[in-house]
C-alpha positions, 0 to 999 in steps of 0.5 A: 085259421079262420076264413073270415075275421069279422071286426066290430068296432063299438062305442056306447052301443049296448042297445044294438051290439047284441043283434050285430054280434048274433048276426055274425054268430049265425053265419053259415060260414062257421070258420070265422073269428069275431073281434069286438074292439070297445072304443072306451064305452061308458055304458054296458057295452063291455059287459054285453060283449064279455057275456057274448064271448062267454057263449061263443069261443070265436069271439074276442073282446079288446078294450081301448083305454081311450076313444080312438074313433072308428078308424083307430078301432078298426086299425086295432082290430086289423092288427089282431085279425088272423083270417084270410078275409076281413069283414067290418060290421058296424055295431048297430048293423047286421048280416044275413046268415049266408052273407060271408059264405057267399062273398067268400065264394065269389071272391075266390072264384073271381080272384078278387081282393075286395068283394062288396054286396048290396045294403039292406037299409032299414029303420030301427025296429022296422025291418019289414020296410027295408029298401035296397041301397043300390036299387037294383041298378047294378050287375055283378062286375069289376069296379075299377079305381076310376069307377069307384072315384066316380061313384063316391063324389060327395053330393053325387047323383047316384048311390055312393059306393063308400057306404058299402061294406066289402070283405077284403083279403087281409094278406093284400092289405098287409102287403100294401101297408093299408090301414085306416086314416085314424083322423077320420070319424066319418067316411073312414071306410071310403078313404080306406077303399080308395087307398086299397084300390090305389095299391092295386087291389081288385074290387068285385061288386056282387050286388046281392042283398046281404048287409043290414044297414040300420038307420037310427037317431044316433047314427053318425054316418050322415052327420057332417060337422066342420071338424069331420069335414076338415079331417076328410079334406086334409086326408084327401089333399094328402092323398092327391099330393102323394098320388101325383104320379098316377095316370092323368085320368086318376089324378083328375078324378082325385082332384074332383074328389078333393074339390067335393071334399072342400065344398063339404067342408065349406057347407058344414061351416056354413050350417054351423055359422047359421046355427050360431047366427054368425051372419058374417061368416055365413055370408062370406062362405056363400059369396066364396061359393054361391052353390052352397045354397043349393045344398041347403035342402039337405039339413033343413029337410033332415031336421024336419024329418022329411028327407032321407040322407042324400045317398039313398035312392030317390025312389027306394026299391023295397028289399026282397022278401027273403032278405027282409025275413033273414034280417028279422030272424037274426034279431035277438029273441027271434025264431032261428037266432043262435041259442045263448046256451051253446058254445061252438067248438071252433078250431082256433 
């Protein structure tokens, strides 16, 4: 049995997929399986995934005939996973070599069900300028449901834990019947962790830099459309209704979360109205919530290329040199990357 199932949902990701997969192949924890779920790609993604599978017996490629979205692709991979832990790796991101070994060791030592580390945020093609997502502000500690809800309110002031990429015990997920909400195209990981915490899973934060988060023009994690926001609002509302029997402080935190989702939906609608020059709709939305105007600097700044997504620290902290070097060594063709001529013999 593999210790970790690395699941890589992918769609039209031929440009970055190899770097992601090779970072999994290069893990010092060799007892892993790598499940690539192609979500109906129309580029060279499938051919690339098949080529990588031909050189490493730990890689399995699954194809979807239709586009399920990131949550649906994750669910398909979860159903196929056989590891003790499961780790989601987005197809445009990377992991430093000792990441899984370290997280598993911490998770077992603490008796945790969820273990998260820090993100190394880097611009596409410029890992030497990487910054730390959490900014060195956190120590290893337990994250309660209330802690998590407070740290993931949309447009909040601090780093949003919803962007972290924790490993999770697969048996705990299956025992709790926890899967991704397939309607979500954005924030599916955040919703998933909220449901896991509501089911009683225990979350440990180990803020060592280990997950390389690539920022590039095609990334959708900070692009919020009205349709995406509406799906998030619907999911949040259903969760709030379903958990009405929780302690009052949890219900209040879920209500705050839902109110923030509603504002995000209104804001997305406001921006779309502006783009369509629909003055009547834009005016109506602002009259209903004048605070929307205070959020205008985000898309305007992003459009001008002068503003980072709101979840990044205002004063980024430069990543530690060792983490930057680790990211550089696992890029395709770099010294230290796994040889494409080897096919590890791994017990299945």
